[in-house]
TORSE-97996 format. One line per 3 residues: number of its first residue (from 1); their letters; for each residue x, y, z of N, C-alpha, C. Coordinates in Angstrom, 2 decimals. Each point is the difference from the previous one (the first is absolute). Layout:
REM TORSE-97996
NUM) A) X Y Z X Y Z X Y Z | ...
END
This chain:
REM TORSE-97996
1) MIT) -0.78 -30.20 -20.96 -0.07 -0.84 1.16 0.67 0.71 1.17 | -0.57 -0.14 1.17 0.61 0.58 1.20 1.26 -0.79 0.31 | 1.10 0.72 0.25 1.30 -0.65 0.15 0.64 0.17 1.37
4) ALD) -0.42 1.02 0.78 0.67 0.24 1.28 -0.77 1.03 0.81 | 0.31 0.07 1.30 -0.45 1.11 0.83 0.97 1.14 -0.28 | -0.49 1.07 -0.60 0.87 1.11 -0.40 0.34 0.88 1.20
7) HIA) -1.04 0.41 0.76 0.27 0.85 1.17 -1.18 0.01 0.95 | 0.27 0.45 1.19 -1.00 0.27 1.02 0.04 1.50 0.23 | -1.15 0.66 -0.13 -0.05 1.45 0.16 -0.60 0.38 1.34
10) IAV) 0.65 0.91 0.68 -0.44 0.48 1.30 -0.27 1.50 -0.11 | -1.23 0.39 0.31 -0.35 1.43 -0.02 0.55 0.64 1.26 | 0.70 1.12 -0.15 0.62 0.66 1.15 -0.37 1.49 0.03
13) PDL) -0.34 0.51 1.18 -0.35 1.42 0.10 1.21 0.93 -0.05 | 1.19 -0.50 0.38 1.21 0.81 0.01 1.10 -0.79 -0.70 | 0.22 0.29 -1.29 0.93 -0.79 -0.81 1.43 0.06 0.53
16) EKA) 0.48 1.19 0.34 1.39 0.11 0.47 0.23 -0.79 1.29 | -0.95 0.08 0.92 0.10 -0.75 1.25 -0.01 -1.51 -0.27 | -0.85 -0.43 -0.92 -0.08 -1.43 -0.33 1.28 -0.48 -0.69
19) IKR) 0.55 0.82 -0.91 1.26 -0.37 -0.66 1.08 -0.19 1.05 | 0.09 0.93 0.92 1.01 -0.07 1.06 -0.19 -1.28 0.83 | -1.25 -0.32 0.33 -0.28 -1.21 0.80 0.47 -1.25 -0.73
22) FME) -0.35 -0.12 -1.30 0.36 -1.20 -0.74 1.51 -0.11 -0.22 | 0.69 1.15 -0.13 1.45 -0.02 -0.17 0.71 -0.24 1.32 | -0.30 0.84 1.00 0.76 -0.03 1.24 -0.45 -1.08 0.98
25) DFG) -1.31 -0.14 0.18 -0.49 -0.96 0.98 -0.01 -1.42 -0.53 | -0.38 -0.17 -1.28 -0.10 -1.34 -0.58 1.22 -0.39 -0.81 | 0.90 0.98 -0.29 1.23 -0.29 -0.72 -0.18 -0.38 -1.46
28) LNY) -1.08 0.46 -0.62 -0.23 -0.34 -1.40 0.70 1.00 -0.92 | 0.38 -0.48 -1.17 0.63 0.85 -1.01 -1.06 0.85 -0.68 | 0.24 1.29 -0.06 -0.90 0.96 -0.63 0.41 0.16 -1.45
31) NGR) -0.94 -0.18 -0.90 0.30 0.05 -1.43 -0.63 1.22 -0.67 | -0.15 1.10 0.75 -0.50 1.24 -0.58 -1.51 0.11 0.03 | -0.47 1.09 -0.59 -1.43 0.25 -0.03 -0.39 0.53 -1.36
34) EDV) -1.29 -0.09 -0.27 -0.52 0.45 -1.29 -1.38 0.60 0.23 | -0.22 1.17 -0.59 -1.33 0.58 0.00 -0.73 -0.53 -1.23 | -1.19 -0.55 0.22 -0.81 -0.54 -1.09 -1.23 0.90 -0.13
37) ATA) 0.09 0.96 -0.89 -1.06 1.01 -0.13 -1.35 -0.62 -0.33 | -0.01 -1.03 -0.86 -1.28 -0.60 -0.39 -0.70 -0.66 1.18 | 0.76 -0.49 0.97 -0.58 -0.63 1.19 -0.08 0.98 1.18
40) KTS) 0.56 1.20 -0.20 0.06 1.02 1.05 0.68 -0.54 1.25 | 1.13 -0.70 -0.20 0.76 -0.55 1.12 1.47 0.35 -0.10 | 0.62 0.03 1.15 1.45 0.03 0.11 0.36 -1.32 0.65
43) TAF) 0.86 -0.78 -0.66 0.27 -1.37 0.43 1.48 -0.19 0.29 | 0.29 -0.61 1.14 1.37 -0.34 0.37 0.16 -1.52 -0.10 | 1.16 -0.44 -0.49 0.21 -1.41 -0.32 1.06 -0.63 0.90
46) FPL) -0.34 -1.18 0.53 0.90 -0.78 0.83 0.04 -1.43 -0.54 | 0.97 -0.31 -0.87 0.06 -1.36 -0.56 0.27 -1.03 1.09 | -0.72 -1.08 -0.10 0.17 -1.13 0.91 -0.15 -1.25 -0.88
49) PPT) 1.02 -0.26 -0.84 -0.13 -1.02 -1.04 -0.56 -1.31 0.54 | -0.92 -0.59 -0.78 -0.36 0.34 -1.38 -1.15 1.01 -0.10 | -0.40 0.64 1.08 -1.08 0.98 -0.03 0.52 1.33 0.52
52) QIE) -0.88 0.92 0.34 0.42 1.25 0.63 -1.16 0.60 0.78 | 0.34 0.88 0.90 -0.99 0.76 0.75 -0.04 1.40 -0.61 | -1.20 0.51 -0.22 -0.16 1.37 -0.48 -0.77 0.79 1.04
55) LVH) 0.54 1.13 0.37 -0.71 0.93 0.88 -0.67 1.02 -0.90 | -1.32 0.10 0.08 -0.73 0.92 -0.88 -0.61 1.13 0.81 | 0.13 1.19 -0.53 -0.44 1.23 0.67 -0.68 0.88 -1.05
58) PLN) -1.04 0.74 0.40 -0.68 0.85 -0.98 0.93 1.06 -0.58 | -0.02 0.13 -1.31 0.76 1.04 -0.68 -0.82 1.28 0.06 | 0.57 1.05 0.56 -0.68 1.29 0.16 -1.28 -0.11 0.84
61) GEG) -0.06 -0.99 0.89 -1.12 -0.13 0.92 -1.32 -0.39 -0.63 | 0.05 -0.59 -1.21 -1.26 -0.38 -0.65 0.10 -1.40 -0.59 | -1.13 -0.52 -0.48 -0.03 -1.30 -0.65 -0.52 -1.09 0.91
64) PIA) -0.02 -1.23 -0.52 -0.58 -1.12 0.74 0.71 -0.30 1.32 | 1.31 0.18 0.05 0.72 -0.29 1.25 -0.39 1.01 1.07 | -0.23 1.25 -0.39 -0.45 1.01 0.97 -1.33 -0.42 0.61
67) GYL) -0.92 -0.47 -0.83 -1.29 -0.46 0.50 0.13 -1.20 0.90 | 0.88 -0.92 -0.37 0.25 -1.19 0.82 0.52 0.40 1.38 | 0.99 0.89 0.03 0.59 0.42 1.27 -1.03 0.75 0.86
70) EKR) -0.84 0.78 -0.65 -1.01 0.76 0.73 -1.00 -0.94 0.67 | -0.37 -1.07 -0.69 -0.98 -0.95 0.53 0.60 -0.99 0.99 | 1.20 -0.50 -0.31 0.55 -1.13 0.76 1.32 0.28 0.72
73) GGG) 0.66 1.09 -0.33 1.35 0.21 0.51 0.96 -0.86 -0.79 | 1.24 -0.07 0.43 1.00 -0.79 -0.71 -0.27 -1.49 0.13 | 0.55 -0.78 -0.91 -0.13 -1.45 0.08 0.16 -0.65 -1.36
76) LHH) -0.17 -1.31 -0.01 0.12 -0.78 -1.23 -1.01 0.53 -1.00 | 0.45 0.37 -1.18 -0.90 0.55 -1.02 -0.36 -1.03 -1.05 | 0.99 -0.67 -0.60 -0.31 -1.00 -1.01 1.15 -0.98 -0.19
79) LCF) -0.34 -1.14 -0.63 0.99 -0.96 -0.47 0.07 0.13 -1.51 | 1.18 -0.14 -0.55 0.17 0.11 -1.45 0.61 -1.28 -0.55 | -0.67 -0.57 -1.00 0.52 -1.17 -0.69 0.59 0.42 -1.33
82) RTD) 1.21 -0.49 -0.30 0.65 0.25 -1.28 -0.62 -0.94 -1.03 | -0.18 0.50 -1.21 -0.54 -0.80 -1.09 0.86 0.19 -1.24 | 0.01 -1.02 -0.87 0.73 0.15 -1.26 -0.94 0.32 -1.16
85) DIE) -1.32 0.06 0.26 -0.97 0.36 -1.02 -1.24 0.57 0.67 | 0.05 1.28 0.33 -1.05 0.63 0.80 -1.34 -0.01 -0.73 | 0.01 0.22 -1.31 -1.27 0.02 -0.74 -0.69 -1.37 0.06
88) ADV) 0.76 -1.07 -0.18 -0.57 -1.35 0.07 -0.52 -0.30 1.40 | 0.75 0.41 1.03 -0.46 -0.25 1.37 -1.27 0.79 0.31 | -0.06 1.25 -0.45 -1.21 0.80 0.23 -1.19 -0.66 -0.70
91) ARL) 0.17 -0.40 -1.25 -1.10 -0.64 -0.74 -0.44 -1.29 0.69 | 0.96 -0.81 0.42 -0.31 -1.27 0.67 -0.75 0.23 1.30 | 0.45 0.99 0.79 -0.64 0.27 1.29 -1.38 0.65 -0.18
94) KEK) -0.15 0.86 -1.02 -1.32 0.59 -0.27 -1.00 -1.10 -0.37 | 0.45 -0.98 -0.78 -0.87 -1.13 -0.36 -0.47 -0.76 1.24 | 0.82 0.01 1.04 -0.35 -0.68 1.25 -0.83 0.89 0.93
97) GYQ) -0.27 1.23 -0.44 -0.85 0.89 0.78 0.72 1.02 0.87 | 1.32 0.08 -0.10 0.74 0.98 0.79 -0.31 1.40 -0.50 | -0.12 0.93 0.94 -0.20 1.40 -0.33 1.32 0.74 0.19
100) FLS) 0.26 0.98 -0.87 1.22 0.79 0.05 -0.34 1.45 0.29 | 0.97 0.74 0.53 -0.22 1.40 0.32 0.10 0.91 -1.22 | 0.50 -0.52 -1.11 0.07 0.74 -1.25 -0.27 -0.98 -1.14
103) EQP) -0.26 0.54 -1.17 -0.32 -0.85 -1.16 1.24 -0.68 -0.58 | 1.14 0.70 0.10 1.22 -0.55 -0.61 1.21 0.39 0.83 | 1.12 -0.71 -0.19 1.22 0.33 0.73 0.48 1.41 -0.32
106) SLG) 0.71 0.59 0.96 0.61 1.32 -0.18 1.47 -0.09 0.39 | 0.72 1.09 -0.20 1.42 0.03 0.32 0.20 0.24 1.49 | 0.79 -0.85 0.65 0.29 0.12 1.42 1.48 0.23 0.24
109) AHN) 0.43 -0.20 1.23 1.41 0.16 0.36 0.88 -0.93 -0.84 | 1.23 0.41 -0.22 0.99 -0.75 -0.78 -0.47 -0.25 -1.44 | -0.91 0.85 -0.52 -0.54 -0.18 -1.35 -0.68 -1.35 -0.21
112) CKV) -0.61 -0.52 1.05 -0.74 -1.25 -0.11 -1.45 0.29 -0.39 | -0.61 -0.93 -0.73 -1.43 0.08 -0.27 -0.70 -0.60 1.22 | -0.96 0.72 0.58 -0.65 -0.45 1.23 -1.52 0.13 -0.09
115) IFI) -0.67 -0.83 0.78 -1.44 0.09 0.16 -0.35 -0.61 1.35 | -1.05 0.54 0.63 -0.41 -0.48 1.32 -1.31 -0.76 -0.09 | -0.07 -1.13 0.72 -1.23 -0.77 0.13 -0.76 0.56 1.19
118) HPK) -1.29 0.21 -0.16 -0.83 0.56 1.07 0.05 -0.94 1.22 | 0.15 0.57 1.20 0.05 -0.83 1.21 -1.23 -0.90 0.18 | -1.14 0.40 -0.51 -1.20 -0.83 0.12 0.16 -1.34 -0.72
121) SCD) 0.89 -0.05 -0.97 0.25 -1.24 -0.74 1.00 -0.91 0.70 | 0.66 0.51 1.05 1.09 -0.74 0.66 -0.13 0.03 1.52 | -1.20 -0.18 0.50 -0.23 -0.07 1.45 0.55 1.21 0.75
124) GVL) -0.13 1.18 -0.59 0.39 1.23 0.67 1.45 0.41 -0.18 | 0.78 -0.77 -0.78 1.41 0.32 -0.22 0.16 0.66 -1.37 | 0.65 1.16 -0.04 0.29 0.67 -1.26 1.20 -0.71 -0.64
127) IEL) -0.18 -0.46 -1.24 1.05 -0.72 -0.72 0.37 0.80 -1.24 | 1.30 0.18 -0.20 0.52 0.66 -1.20 0.66 -1.05 -0.88 | -0.18 0.11 -1.32 0.77 -0.77 -0.95 0.98 0.95 -0.67
130) SQP) 1.25 -0.43 -0.19 1.03 0.88 -0.54 0.85 -0.77 -1.01 | 0.12 0.58 -1.20 0.85 -0.58 -1.03 1.18 0.91 -0.27 | 1.21 -0.43 0.34 1.19 0.82 -0.28 0.14 0.20 -1.52
133) MGE) 0.38 1.21 -0.38 0.14 0.31 -1.42 1.45 0.06 -0.43 | 0.88 -0.39 0.86 1.43 0.01 -0.30 0.74 -0.42 1.25 | 1.12 0.62 0.29 0.79 -0.30 1.20 -0.80 0.38 1.22
136) H) -0.15 -0.92 0.95 -0.81 0.25 1.21 0.80 -0.29 1.23
END
């Protein structure tokens, strides 16, 4: 079952500049960064309990975020909902006709199981489902 808004992801063309903006201009606490090789992203975390903002940047200049930035520039990339049973939610949503960008969840940031719902299924909004696998 979906339990919370986990994070809002913002695609950024210059990660260091964006980190500085969120820390210095907005006064948010910076909680480090993580390179997620499977997603080809470098992600910076700004907790804003009970959710957080993630700044996502292409890892090594490649991957889906690189394509997004090339087409649209920086901006809101996706909303992520936390779930306590990602497999059940995927099965339930597939039964309702939702399309996903992959067949099954994969490993994402913070060792969470993640999967993305195709924007065509959600009025043009990319939605991620994320199940924490331990301390999050």
